[in-house]
C-alpha positions in Angstrom: 1.8 1.0 10.9 1.0 -2.8 10.2 3.3 -6.0 12.1 3.4 -8.3 9.9 5.1 -11.9 10.9 6.0 -14.6 8.8 5.6 -18.6 9.9 8.4 -20.5 10.2 7.9 -22.8 6.7 7.3 -20.1 4.8 10.1 -18.0 5.9 12.7 -21.1 4.5 11.3 -20.8 1.6 12.3 -16.9 1.1 15.9 -16.1 -0.2 15.5 -12.5 2.7 12.2 -12.7 4.7 13.5 -9.2 6.5 13.0 -7.8 3.0 10.0 -9.7 2.2 8.0 -8.5 5.4 9.3 -4.8 4.4 7.4 -4.9 1.4 4.4 -6.3 2.7 4.3 -3.6 5.5 4.8 -1.5 2.4 2.2 -2.4 0.7 0.0 -2.6 3.3 0.0 1.4 3.8 0.0 2.1 0.2 -3.6 0.5 -0.2 -4.2 2.4 3.2 -3.5 5.6 1.6 -5.3 5.2 -1.5 -8.1 3.8 0.0 -8.0 7.1 2.1 -7.9 9.3 -1.1 -11.3 6.9 -2.2 -12.7 8.1 0.5 -11.9 11.3 0.4 -13.5 12.0 -3.0 -16.3 9.9 -2.0 -16.8 12.7 0.8 -15.8 15.9 -1.9 -18.3 13.9 -4.7 -21.3 15.0 -2.4 -20.3 17.8 -0.9 -18.6 19.8 -3.7 -18.7 18.2 -7.0 -16.2 20.1 -8.6 -13.7 19.8 -6.1 -13.8 15.5 -7.0 -10.8 14.8 -8.3 -8.0 17.2 -6.4 -7.4 13.8 -4.1 -6.4 12.2 -7.0 -2.8 13.1 -6.2 -2.8 10.6 -3.0 -4.0 7.8 -4.6 -1.4 7.9 -7.1 1.0 8.5 -4.1 -1.0 5.0 -2.5 -0.2 3.3 -5.5 3.2 3.9 -5.9 4.0 3.1 -2.4 2.1 -0.2 -3.2 4.0 -0.5 -6.2 7.2 -0.3 -4.1 6.6 -3.1 -1.5 5.2 -5.1 -4.3 8.5 -4.5 -6.1 10.3 -5.5 -2.4 8.5 -8.8 -2.0 9.7 -9.8 -5.7 13.6 -8.9 -4.8 13.2 -10.7 -1.8 11.1 -14.2 -3.0 
């Protein structure tokens, strides 16, 4: 979904630029998934307030994906 490209001077500083780009893509995807969960919660807040916490698992999944992407970025430095 995301297409990240690093500048050449940044690529030189990294140990594994391919892994770093993969981590950035996963982080952005995780943030996007989390924001979809927040949007669903906002819609449910106005439509059915008793079901507002049902998309919480989507937010947790998004945060886990973003955390995994950050771990890949950390390992690639």
